[in-house]
MARKETOR-411396 format. One record per residue (C-alpha): residue number from 1; residue in one letter; x, y, z. Coordinates in steps of 0.2 Angstrom, whole numbers, plus 2048, in hexadecimal, padded with zeros to 3 digits. Layout:
BEGIN
<k=NUM	r=a	px=X	py=Y	pz=Z>
...
! end
This chain:
BEGIN
<k=1	r=m	px=936	py=9C3	pz=984>
<k=2	r=s	px=92A	py=9C6	pz=992>
<k=3	r=d	px=924	py=9BA	pz=99F>
<k=4	r=r	px=913	py=9B9	pz=997>
<k=5	r=r	px=919	py=9B4	pz=986>
<k=6	r=q	px=90D	py=9B0	pz=979>
<k=7	r=f	px=912	py=9A3	pz=96C>
<k=8	r=i	px=90A	py=9A3	pz=95B>
<k=9	r=k	px=90A	py=992	pz=953>
<k=10	r=l	px=905	py=990	pz=942>
<k=11	r=g	px=8FD	py=97F	pz=93F>
<k=12	r=v	px=8F8	py=977	pz=92F>
<k=13	r=a	px=8EA	py=96B	pz=930>
<k=14	r=a	px=8E2	py=962	pz=922>
<k=15	r=v	px=8CF	py=962	pz=925>
<k=16	r=g	px=8C4	py=95B	pz=917>
<k=17	r=g	px=8D3	py=95C	pz=90B>
<k=18	r=a	px=8D6	py=96F	pz=90E>
<k=19	r=a	px=8E5	py=977	pz=917>
<k=20	r=v	px=8E0	py=983	pz=925>
<k=21	r=a	px=8ED	py=98F	pz=92D>
<k=22	r=t	px=8E8	py=992	pz=93F>
<k=23	r=a	px=8EF	py=99E	pz=94C>
<k=24	r=v	px=8EF	py=995	pz=95D>
<k=25	r=a	px=8F3	py=9A0	pz=96C>
<k=26	r=f	px=8FA	py=996	pz=97A>
<k=27	r=p	px=8FB	py=99F	pz=98B>
<k=28	r=t	px=90C	py=9A1	pz=993>
<k=29	r=l	px=90E	py=994	pz=9A0>
<k=30	r=g	px=91A	py=993	pz=9AE>
<k=31	r=n	px=922	py=983	pz=9A9>
<k=32	r=h	px=929	py=986	pz=998>
<k=33	r=s	px=931	py=975	pz=996>
<k=34	r=s	px=920	py=96C	pz=999>
<k=35	r=q	px=917	py=977	pz=98D>
<k=36	r=d	px=925	py=975	pz=97F>
<k=37	r=s	px=923	py=962	pz=981>
<k=38	r=q	px=911	py=963	pz=980>
<k=39	r=v	px=912	py=96E	pz=970>
<k=40	r=s	px=91E	py=963	pz=969>
<k=41	r=s	px=913	py=954	pz=96C>
<k=42	r=l	px=904	py=95C	pz=965>
<k=43	r=q	px=90F	py=962	pz=956>
<k=44	r=s	px=914	py=950	pz=953>
<k=45	r=q	px=902	py=94A	pz=955>
<k=46	r=l	px=8FD	py=958	pz=948>
<k=47	r=d	px=90A	py=953	pz=93C>
<k=48	r=a	px=905	py=941	pz=93E>
<k=49	r=v	px=8F3	py=946	pz=93A>
<k=50	r=t	px=8F8	py=951	pz=92C>
<k=51	r=s	px=903	py=943	pz=925>
<k=52	r=k	px=8F4	py=937	pz=927>
<k=53	r=v	px=8E8	py=943	pz=91F>
<k=54	r=a	px=8F4	py=946	pz=910>
<k=55	r=g	px=8F5	py=933	pz=90E>
<k=56	r=l	px=8E3	py=931	pz=90F>
<k=57	r=q	px=8E1	py=93F	pz=903>
<k=58	r=s	px=8ED	py=936	pz=8F7>
<k=59	r=q	px=8E3	py=926	pz=8FA>
<k=60	r=l	px=8D3	py=92F	pz=8F7>
<k=61	r=t	px=8D9	py=937	pz=8E7>
<k=62	r=a	px=8DF	py=925	pz=8E1>
<k=63	r=a	px=8CE	py=91E	pz=8E6>
<k=64	r=n	px=8C5	py=92C	pz=8DD>
<k=65	r=s	px=8D0	py=928	pz=8CE>
<k=66	r=q	px=8CD	py=915	pz=8CF>
<k=67	r=v	px=8BA	py=919	pz=8D1>
<k=68	r=t	px=8BB	py=924	pz=8C1>
<k=69	r=s	px=8C4	py=916	pz=8B8>
<k=70	r=l	px=8B8	py=909	pz=8BE>
<k=71	r=q	px=8A9	py=914	pz=8B9>
<k=72	r=g	px=8B1	py=915	pz=8A8>
<k=73	r=q	px=8B4	py=902	pz=8A8>
<k=74	r=l	px=8A2	py=900	pz=8AE>
<k=75	r=t	px=89C	py=90B	pz=8A0>
<k=76	r=t	px=8A6	py=901	pz=893>
<k=77	r=s	px=8A0	py=8F0	pz=89B>
<k=78	r=g	px=88E	py=8F6	pz=89A>
<k=79	r=s	px=890	py=8FA	pz=887>
<k=80	r=q	px=898	py=8E9	pz=885>
<k=81	r=a	px=88B	py=8E0	pz=890>
<k=82	r=t	px=87E	py=8E9	pz=886>
<k=83	r=a	px=886	py=8E3	pz=875>
<k=84	r=l	px=889	py=8D1	pz=87D>
<k=85	r=q	px=877	py=8D1	pz=882>
<k=86	r=s	px=871	py=8D6	pz=871>
<k=87	r=q	px=87C	py=8C8	pz=86A>
<k=88	r=i	px=875	py=8BC	pz=876>
<k=89	r=d	px=863	py=8C1	pz=872>
<k=90	r=a	px=867	py=8BF	pz=85F>
<k=91	r=a	px=86F	py=8AE	pz=863>
<k=92	r=k	px=860	py=8A9	pz=86D>
<k=93	r=a	px=854	py=8AE	pz=85F>
<k=94	r=n	px=85F	py=8A5	pz=852>
<k=95	r=a	px=85F	py=896	pz=85D>
<k=96	r=a	px=84C	py=897	pz=85E>
<k=97	r=s	px=84B	py=899	pz=84B>
<k=98	r=l	px=857	py=88A	pz=848>
<k=99	r=s	px=84D	py=87F	pz=855>
<k=100	r=s	px=83D	py=884	pz=84B>
<k=101	r=q	px=845	py=87F	pz=83B>
<k=102	r=l	px=84B	py=86F	pz=842>
<k=103	r=t	px=83A	py=86A	pz=848>
<k=104	r=s	px=833	py=86E	pz=837>
<k=105	r=a	px=841	py=864	pz=82F>
<k=106	r=q	px=83E	py=856	pz=83A>
<k=107	r=s	px=82B	py=856	pz=837>
<k=108	r=q	px=82F	py=857	pz=824>
<k=109	r=a	px=83B	py=848	pz=826>
<k=110	r=a	px=82E	py=83E	pz=82F>
<k=111	r=a	px=821	py=842	pz=821>
<k=112	r=l	px=82E	py=83D	pz=814>
<k=113	r=q	px=832	py=82D	pz=81E>
<k=114	r=t	px=81F	py=829	pz=81E>
<k=115	r=q	px=81E	py=82D	pz=80B>
<k=116	r=l	px=82E	py=822	pz=808>
<k=117	r=t	px=826	py=814	pz=812>
<k=118	r=t	px=816	py=815	pz=808>
<k=119	r=a	px=820	py=816	pz=7F8>
<k=120	r=n	px=82A	py=807	pz=7FD>
<k=121	r=g	px=81A	py=7FE	pz=801>
<k=122	r=q	px=812	py=803	pz=7F0>
<k=123	r=l	px=822	py=7FD	pz=7E7>
<k=124	r=a	px=822	py=7ED	pz=7F0>
<k=125	r=a	px=810	py=7EA	pz=7EB>
<k=126	r=a	px=814	py=7F0	pz=7D9>
<k=127	r=n	px=822	py=7E3	pz=7D9>
<k=128	r=g	px=816	py=7D6	pz=7DF>
<k=129	r=q	px=80A	py=7DA	pz=7D2>
<k=130	r=l	px=817	py=7DA	pz=7C5>
<k=131	r=t	px=81D	py=7C9	pz=7CB>
<k=132	r=t	px=80B	py=7C2	pz=7CB>
<k=133	r=a	px=809	py=7CA	pz=7B9>
<k=134	r=n	px=819	py=7C2	pz=7B3>
<k=135	r=s	px=814	py=7B2	pz=7BA>
<k=136	r=n	px=802	py=7B3	pz=7B2>
<k=137	r=v	px=80B	py=7B8	pz=7A2>
<k=138	r=n	px=816	py=7A9	pz=7A3>
<k=139	r=v	px=806	py=79E	pz=7A7>
<k=140	r=l	px=7FD	py=7A6	pz=799>
<k=141	r=n	px=80B	py=7A3	pz=78D>
<k=142	r=q	px=80C	py=791	pz=792>
<k=143	r=v	px=7F9	py=78F	pz=790>
<k=144	r=a	px=7FA	py=798	pz=77F>
<k=145	r=s	px=807	py=78B	pz=779>
<k=146	r=a	px=7FB	py=77D	pz=77E>
<k=147	r=l	px=7EC	py=784	pz=777>
<k=148	r=l	px=7E5	py=77D	pz=766>
<k=149	r=t	px=7D9	py=78A	pz=761>
<k=150	r=l	px=7D5	py=797	pz=76E>
<k=151	r=s	px=7DF	py=7A8	pz=76D>
<k=152	r=q	px=7E8	py=7AD	pz=77D>
<k=153	r=k	px=7DA	py=7BB	pz=780>
<k=154	r=e	px=7CC	py=7AE	pz=77D>
<k=155	r=a	px=7D5	py=7A2	pz=789>
<k=156	r=a	px=7D6	py=7AF	pz=797>
<k=157	r=v	px=7C3	py=7B2	pz=796>
<k=158	r=v	px=7BF	py=79F	pz=795>
<k=159	r=d	px=7CA	py=79B	pz=7A4>
<k=160	r=a	px=7C3	py=7A9	pz=7AE>
<k=161	r=a	px=7B1	py=7A5	pz=7AA>
<k=162	r=s	px=7B3	py=792	pz=7AD>
<k=163	r=q	px=7BC	py=795	pz=7BE>
<k=164	r=t	px=7AD	py=7A1	pz=7C3>
<k=165	r=i	px=7A1	py=793	pz=7BF>
<k=166	r=i	px=7AA	py=786	pz=7C8>
<k=167	r=p	px=7B7	py=78E	pz=7D4>
<k=168	r=t	px=7C4	py=786	pz=7DE>
<k=169	r=d	px=7C0	py=788	pz=7F0>
<k=170	r=a	px=7BF	py=77F	pz=801>
<k=171	r=t	px=7B3	py=772	pz=7FA>
<k=172	r=g	px=7BF	py=76C	pz=7ED>
<k=173	r=p	px=7C7	py=76F	pz=7DC>
<k=174	r=g	px=7C0	py=779	pz=7CE>
<k=175	r=a	px=7C0	py=77C	pz=7BB>
<k=176	r=k	px=7D3	py=781	pz=7BC>
<k=177	r=e	px=7D8	py=771	pz=7C4>
<k=178	r=a	px=7CD	py=767	pz=7B8>
<k=179	r=g	px=7D5	py=770	pz=7A9>
<k=180	r=v	px=7C4	py=776	pz=7A2>
<k=181	r=l	px=7CD	py=783	pz=797>
<k=182	r=f	px=7D6	py=775	pz=78E>
<k=183	r=f	px=7C7	py=76A	pz=78C>
<k=184	r=i	px=7BD	py=779	pz=784>
<k=185	r=d	px=7CC	py=77D	pz=779>
<k=186	r=k	px=7CD	py=76B	pz=773>
<k=187	r=m	px=7BB	py=76A	pz=770>
<k=188	r=l	px=7BA	py=77A	pz=766>
<k=189	r=h	px=7C9	py=774	pz=75C>
<k=190	r=g	px=7C1	py=764	pz=757>
<k=191	r=d	px=7B1	py=75E	pz=74F>
<k=192	r=y	px=7A7	py=766	pz=75C>
<k=193	r=g	px=7AD	py=778	pz=758>
<k=194	r=k	px=7AA	py=774	pz=746>
<k=195	r=n	px=798	py=76F	pz=748>
<k=196	r=g	px=79D	py=75D	pz=745>
<k=197	r=n	px=78E	py=751	pz=744>
<k=198	r=m	px=782	py=75F	pz=746>
<k=199	r=y	px=775	py=765	pz=739>
<k=200	r=n	px=77B	py=777	pz=737>
<k=201	r=k	px=76F	py=77D	pz=729>
<k=202	r=g	px=760	py=789	pz=72B>
<k=203	r=p	px=754	py=78D	pz=731>
<k=204	r=f	px=75C	py=794	pz=740>
<k=205	r=v	px=74F	py=798	pz=74E>
<k=206	r=q	px=756	py=7A1	pz=75C>
<k=207	r=r	px=74E	py=7A0	pz=76E>
<k=208	r=g	px=73F	py=7AC	pz=76F>
<k=209	r=q	px=73D	py=7AE	pz=75D>
<k=210	r=t	px=72B	py=7AF	pz=757>
<k=211	r=g	px=723	py=7AF	pz=745>
<k=212	r=p	px=722	py=7A3	pz=737>
<k=213	r=i	px=731	py=79B	pz=72F>
<k=214	r=t	px=733	py=797	pz=71D>
<k=215	r=v	px=73F	py=789	pz=717>
<k=216	r=g	px=740	py=783	pz=705>
<k=217	r=g	px=730	py=78C	pz=701>
<k=218	r=i	px=726	py=784	pz=70F>
<k=219	r=t	px=720	py=790	pz=71D>
<k=220	r=y	px=720	py=789	pz=72E>
<k=221	r=p	px=715	py=791	pz=73C>
<k=222	r=g	px=71E	py=79C	pz=748>
<k=223	r=g	px=724	py=796	pz=759>
<k=224	r=t	px=732	py=798	pz=766>
<k=225	r=m	px=742	py=78F	pz=76A>
<k=226	r=a	px=73F	py=785	pz=77A>
<k=227	r=g	px=74D	py=782	pz=787>
<k=228	r=n	px=75F	py=788	pz=788>
<k=229	r=m	px=76D	py=784	pz=77D>
<k=230	r=s	px=77A	py=778	pz=785>
<k=231	r=n	px=788	py=76E	pz=77D>
<k=232	r=g	px=782	py=773	pz=76C>
<k=233	r=y	px=770	py=76D	pz=76F>
<k=234	r=g	px=764	py=77A	pz=768>
<k=235	r=f	px=772	py=783	pz=75E>
<k=236	r=h	px=76A	py=78E	pz=751>
<k=237	r=y	px=777	py=79A	pz=74A>
<k=238	r=a	px=77E	py=79C	pz=739>
<k=239	r=m	px=790	py=799	pz=73F>
<k=240	r=t	px=79A	py=78B	pz=746>
<k=241	r=i	px=79B	py=788	pz=759>
<k=242	r=r	px=7AD	py=78E	pz=758>
<k=243	r=q	px=7A7	py=79F	pz=750>
<k=244	r=f	px=799	py=7A0	pz=75D>
<k=245	r=w	px=7A6	py=79F	pz=76B>
<k=246	r=r	px=7B1	py=7AB	pz=763>
<k=247	r=v	px=7A3	py=7B8	pz=762>
<k=248	r=g	px=79D	py=7B4	pz=773>
<k=249	r=l	px=7AE	py=7B5	pz=77C>
<k=250	r=e	px=7B2	py=7C6	pz=774>
<k=251	r=s	px=7A0	py=7CD	pz=778>
<k=252	r=l	px=7A1	py=7C7	pz=78A>
<k=253	r=d	px=7B2	py=7D0	pz=78C>
<k=254	r=n	px=7AB	py=7E0	pz=784>
<k=255	r=y	px=79C	py=7DF	pz=78F>
<k=256	r=a	px=7A7	py=7DD	pz=79F>
<k=257	r=l	px=7B1	py=7EC	pz=79A>
<k=258	r=a	px=7A2	py=7F7	pz=796>
<k=259	r=t	px=798	py=7F2	pz=7A5>
<k=260	r=y	px=7A5	py=7EE	pz=7B3>
<k=261	r=g	px=7B4	py=7F8	pz=7AD>
<k=262	r=g	px=7C0	py=7EA	pz=7A9>
<k=263	r=s	px=7C3	py=7DB	pz=79E>
<k=264	r=f	px=7BA	py=7CC	pz=7A4>
<k=265	r=a	px=7CA	py=7C3	pz=7A9>
<k=266	r=s	px=7CF	py=7D2	pz=7B4>
<k=267	r=l	px=7BF	py=7D3	pz=7BE>
<k=268	r=a	px=7BD	py=7CD	pz=7D0>
<k=269	r=s	px=7B4	py=7BD	pz=7D1>
<k=270	r=d	px=7A4	py=7C5	pz=7D7>
<k=271	r=k	px=7A4	py=7D1	pz=7C8>
<k=272	r=r	px=7A7	py=7C2	pz=7BD>
<k=273	r=a	px=798	py=7B8	pz=7C4>
<k=274	r=q	px=78D	py=7C8	pz=7C2>
<k=275	r=a	px=792	py=7CA	pz=7B0>
<k=276	r=l	px=78E	py=7B7	pz=7AD>
<k=277	r=a	px=77E	py=7B9	pz=7B6>
<k=278	r=d	px=77A	py=7C8	pz=7AA>
<k=279	r=l	px=77D	py=7BD	pz=79B>
<k=280	r=a	px=772	py=7AF	pz=7A2>
<k=281	r=g	px=764	py=7BC	pz=7A5>
<k=282	r=n	px=767	py=7C4	pz=793>
<k=283	r=k	px=76B	py=7D4	pz=79B>
<k=284	r=p	px=777	py=7D9	pz=78C>
<k=285	r=t	px=76E	py=7DC	pz=77B>
<k=286	r=t	px=770	py=7CF	pz=76E>
<k=287	r=a	px=777	py=7DD	pz=763>
<k=288	r=s	px=785	py=7E0	pz=76F>
<k=289	r=f	px=789	py=7CE	pz=76D>
<k=290	r=n	px=78A	py=7CF	pz=75A>
<k=291	r=g	px=77A	py=7C4	pz=757>
<k=292	r=v	px=77D	py=7B8	pz=765>
<k=293	r=i	px=770	py=7B7	pz=772>
<k=294	r=p	px=77A	py=7B9	pz=783>
<k=295	r=a	px=770	py=7AC	pz=78C>
<k=296	r=d	px=775	py=79F	pz=77E>
<k=297	r=f	px=787	py=7A3	pz=780>
<k=298	r=f	px=786	py=7A2	pz=793>
<k=299	r=f	px=77E	py=790	pz=793>
<k=300	r=e	px=78A	py=78A	pz=786>
<k=301	r=l	px=798	py=791	pz=791>
<k=302	r=f	px=790	py=789	pz=7A1>
<k=303	r=f	px=78D	py=778	pz=79A>
<k=304	r=m	px=79E	py=777	pz=791>
<k=305	r=t	px=7A7	py=77C	pz=7A2>
<k=306	r=w	px=79D	py=76E	pz=7AB>
<k=307	r=s	px=7A1	py=761	pz=79D>
<k=308	r=g	px=7B4	py=766	pz=79F>
<k=309	r=f	px=7B2	py=762	pz=7B2>
<k=310	r=q	px=7A9	py=752	pz=7B0>
<k=311	r=m	px=7AD	py=749	pz=7A0>
<k=312	r=d	px=7B9	py=73C	pz=79E>
<k=313	r=p	px=7CB	py=742	pz=79F>
<k=314	r=m	px=7CF	py=73B	pz=78D>
<k=315	r=y	px=7C5	py=74A	pz=786>
<k=316	r=g	px=7D1	py=757	pz=78E>
<k=317	r=g	px=7C9	py=75C	pz=79E>
<k=318	r=n	px=7C6	py=754	pz=7AF>
<k=319	r=r	px=7D8	py=753	pz=7B1>
<k=320	r=g	px=7DD	py=747	pz=7BF>
<k=321	r=m	px=7CB	py=742	pz=7C0>
<k=322	r=v	px=7C9	py=751	pz=7CC>
<k=323	r=g	px=7B7	py=754	pz=7C7>
<k=324	r=w	px=7B2	py=741	pz=7C9>
<k=325	r=i	px=7BB	py=741	pz=7DA>
<k=326	r=h	px=7B3	py=750	pz=7E0>
<k=327	r=t	px=7A1	py=74A	pz=7DB>
<k=328	r=a	px=7A5	py=738	pz=7E0>
<k=329	r=f	px=7A2	py=731	pz=7CE>
<k=330	r=n	px=7AB	py=721	pz=7CC>
<k=331	r=g	px=7AD	py=722	pz=7B9>
<k=332	r=l	px=7B0	py=710	pz=7B2>
<k=333	r=n	px=7B4	py=708	pz=7C3>
<k=334	r=t	px=7A6	py=6FD	pz=7C7>
<k=335	r=g	px=7AE	py=6F6	pz=7D7>
<k=336	r=n	px=7BE	py=6ED	pz=7D2>
<k=337	r=f	px=7C7	py=6F8	pz=7C6>
<k=338	r=y	px=7D5	py=6FA	pz=7D2>
<k=339	r=g	px=7D3	py=6E8	pz=7DA>
<k=340	r=e	px=7C7	py=6ED	pz=7E7>
<k=341	r=g	px=7BE	py=6DD	pz=7E6>
<k=342	r=l	px=7AC	py=6E5	pz=7E6>
<k=343	r=k	px=79E	py=6DF	pz=7DB>
<k=344	r=v	px=791	py=6EA	pz=7D3>
<k=345	r=t	px=783	py=6E0	pz=7DC>
<k=346	r=d	px=78B	py=6E2	pz=7EC>
<k=347	r=l	px=78D	py=6F5	pz=7EA>
<k=348	r=m	px=77B	py=6F6	pz=7E5>
<k=349	r=v	px=774	py=6EE	pz=7F5>
<k=350	r=a	px=781	py=6F6	pz=801>
<k=351	r=k	px=779	py=6FF	pz=80F>
<k=352	r=t	px=786	py=70D	pz=80E>
<k=353	r=p	px=78D	py=714	pz=7FE>
<k=354	r=t	px=79F	py=70F	pz=7F9>
<k=355	r=r	px=7A9	py=71D	pz=7F2>
<k=356	r=l	px=7B4	py=716	pz=7E4>
<k=357	r=k	px=7C3	py=71D	pz=7DD>
<k=358	r=p	px=7BF	py=722	pz=7CB>
<k=359	r=a	px=7C6	py=71A	pz=7BB>
<k=360	r=s	px=7C6	py=723	pz=7AA>
<k=361	r=l	px=7C3	py=71C	pz=799>
<k=362	r=q	px=7D5	py=71F	pz=794>
<k=363	r=q	px=7DA	py=714	pz=7A3>
<k=364	r=f	px=7CD	py=707	pz=79D>
<k=365	r=q	px=7D4	py=707	pz=78C>
<k=366	r=a	px=7E6	py=705	pz=792>
<k=367	r=k	px=7E1	py=6F6	pz=79C>
<k=368	r=l	px=7DA	py=6EF	pz=78C>
<k=369	r=g	px=7E9	py=6F3	pz=782>
<k=370	r=i	px=7E0	py=700	pz=778>
<k=371	r=t	px=7EA	py=710	pz=773>
<k=372	r=g	px=7DF	py=71F	pz=777>
<k=373	r=q	px=7DB	py=72E	pz=76D>
! end
């Protein structure tokens, strides 16, 4: 070995992941030990670096593998995310649809509740009407059992007409309280309804009739019937008064149905009053009243209603003397019937009128010990 020795050292270095063989020429130095030590140190450093590179390479490989794995997981997660997002979108759409259906159902429920409330109200009203109707039926049945000659249908017309003529209001009692229906029924059942004490033969001259009249071969000059019929006065019909009422009541009911859309008793009070005004004005035809002049029947109905309100209670009307009390008529009390101690002469010259409690003929007869009719 010469003084100038040349050492060739093969070094393996890992640069960027590739092994490189390098020929390194070291000049021969005088101090070999120092050089060997330096080489040895460099070799150690190179080995350390090489080892470190190898470790890093391994870590890099592992990291690349992890990246690949994570990329695979990311791809899978992306597909899952897309699927989940689709499911979420579908769930949201379903929720929105269900919310819309719920709103619609709630609206329907509210509408049905309103209908139910209305139906319950109608049912309650119908039950009230039924109760009233049943009550009216019971009253009519009681009335029918107390009637002497009027049918239940006729009684309903008489009762409605009399209450229309003399209604119960804030001023006092009316035909209902006075029992006018029962007064008329009693009168028609007795002599009055049978034309008792009345001349009921011809000739029959109706109001407004003109032309000559022949009776028993004698001809009388024509003329017209004056005045209005009342309480049988001026009655010129070839029938009894009971028959006259039967025809009149039926004709009035038929007229109310044809003209005002309901039976007379079912009409409101203003319609009843108008129907009676029609009769008074002869608006219906005599033919539609089966030969009875409508005005004649109205005046008979009117004056019999007034009579039932004002006549002595012994005849079936003016019950409790409500008609007399209402009009301040004292009946048979001339000042001392109830022990008031007043004389007729005192009452006549008094500066202010004295309102006496009325007394009836039946009470007077009872005082005398006479049994009434």
